[in-house]
Residue frames relative to the residue before (quaternion, step in Angstrom):
aa qw qx qy qz dx dy dz
M 1.0000 0.0000 0.0000 0.0000 0.00 0.00 0.00
V 0.2851 -0.7444 0.5866 0.1432 3.46 -1.06 0.73
A 0.2020 0.7666 -0.5987 0.1141 3.68 -0.85 0.86
N 0.8482 0.0694 -0.1076 0.5139 3.43 -1.04 0.97
G 0.6574 -0.5350 0.2931 0.4424 3.70 1.12 0.52
V 0.6373 0.4537 -0.3556 0.5114 3.39 1.14 0.58
L 0.3592 -0.7345 0.5591 0.1372 3.60 -1.12 0.83
Y 0.1102 -0.8104 0.5749 0.0254 3.56 -0.41 1.31
T 0.0406 -0.7859 0.6163 -0.0285 3.49 -0.98 1.07
A 0.1739 -0.7584 0.6014 0.1813 3.59 -1.24 0.08
T 0.4709 -0.7027 0.4773 0.2379 3.51 -1.01 0.81
N 0.5681 -0.5373 0.4316 0.4498 3.66 -1.05 0.13
T 0.6888 0.4716 -0.2837 0.4719 3.63 1.09 -0.28
G 0.5175 -0.7070 0.3054 0.3730 3.59 1.58 0.15
V 0.3668 0.6777 -0.5128 0.3784 3.41 1.09 0.80
L 0.2234 -0.7644 0.5786 0.1761 3.57 -0.82 0.90
V 0.1344 -0.7902 0.5979 -0.0038 3.55 -1.00 0.98
A 0.1712 -0.7637 0.6114 0.1168 3.51 -1.10 0.99
R 0.0883 -0.8466 0.5241 0.0274 3.54 -0.58 0.92
N 0.4762 -0.5732 0.5658 0.3530 3.64 -1.29 0.34
P 0.4231 -0.7306 0.4795 0.2391 3.62 -0.41 1.34
A 0.7126 0.4611 -0.3052 0.4319 3.73 0.88 -0.56
T 0.7736 0.2967 -0.1884 0.5272 3.61 1.01 -0.47
G 0.3724 -0.7262 0.4856 0.3130 3.53 1.05 -0.60
A 0.4411 0.7190 -0.4249 0.3286 3.53 1.23 0.22
A 0.4424 -0.7134 0.4764 0.2614 3.56 -0.71 0.93
V 0.2071 -0.7954 0.5691 0.0234 3.65 -0.80 1.19
W 0.8016 -0.0202 0.0749 0.5928 3.54 1.33 -0.53
S 0.0727 0.7814 -0.6197 0.0053 3.52 -1.05 0.68
D 0.1058 -0.7525 0.6467 0.0655 3.43 -1.21 0.44
S 0.2931 -0.7657 0.5404 0.1892 3.64 -0.65 1.07
T 0.7295 -0.4238 0.3332 0.4210 3.50 -1.33 0.08
I 0.4686 -0.6529 0.5260 0.2782 3.46 -1.24 0.72
P 0.5428 -0.6632 0.4155 0.3049 3.57 -0.78 0.95
G 0.7846 0.2467 -0.2115 0.5280 3.53 -0.80 0.97
R 0.6468 0.4584 -0.3729 0.4823 3.63 1.02 0.19
S 0.6738 -0.4940 0.4256 0.3478 3.35 -1.30 0.27
T 0.3181 -0.7417 0.5285 0.2632 3.70 -0.78 0.75
S 0.5984 0.5762 -0.4131 0.3731 3.74 0.98 -0.33
I 0.2391 -0.7215 0.6409 0.1072 3.53 -1.25 0.83
Y 0.1711 -0.8691 0.4589 0.0695 3.61 -0.51 1.12
Q 0.7399 0.3198 -0.1529 0.5718 3.49 1.38 -0.39
S 0.6878 -0.4025 0.4294 0.4250 3.51 -1.41 -0.03
L 0.4851 -0.6313 0.5202 0.3089 3.64 -1.08 0.53
V 0.1184 -0.7871 0.5959 0.1064 3.48 -1.05 0.55
V 0.1569 -0.7416 0.6356 0.1464 3.62 -0.89 0.80
A 0.2062 0.7378 -0.6230 0.1579 3.60 -1.19 0.96
N 0.8737 0.0194 -0.0603 0.4824 3.55 -1.02 0.85
G 0.7451 -0.4470 0.2078 0.4492 3.40 1.05 1.00
A 0.6720 0.4609 -0.2557 0.5202 3.53 1.23 0.09
V 0.2649 -0.7076 0.6183 0.2164 3.48 -1.32 0.58
Y 0.1851 -0.7851 0.5871 0.0688 3.55 -0.77 1.06
A 0.1123 -0.7477 0.6544 -0.0009 3.58 -1.20 1.10
A 0.2684 -0.7484 0.5885 0.1467 3.44 -1.04 0.92
R 0.0022 0.7978 -0.6026 0.0200 3.49 -0.68 1.09
N 0.6520 -0.5221 0.3500 0.4240 3.58 -1.22 0.25
S 0.6648 0.4391 -0.3190 0.5133 3.67 1.13 -0.12
G 0.7755 -0.3198 0.2014 0.5058 3.65 1.07 0.13
V 0.5476 -0.5517 0.4791 0.4076 3.73 -1.20 -0.18
T 0.1312 -0.7598 0.6302 0.0914 3.38 -1.10 1.01
A 0.2294 -0.7453 0.6037 0.1656 3.67 -1.27 0.57
H 0.1673 -0.7618 0.6256 0.0140 3.42 -1.03 1.08
H 0.1442 -0.8051 0.5709 0.0716 3.57 -0.81 0.93
P 0.2748 -0.7868 0.5117 0.2090 3.59 -0.44 1.20
């Protein structure tokens, strides 16, 4: 998903990555939260300055 000029992606191990959409270079990443599932089941959502990821253990908010 692209929001505010940043491309947000999630890896198959649950790491969120913000990328420059023109170059693909990673500008920020956030690994999984200890004790939480690594699987992301829905599309990412960006709101109020946070990236939200739905996991089977609940929704996690990540702040770039």
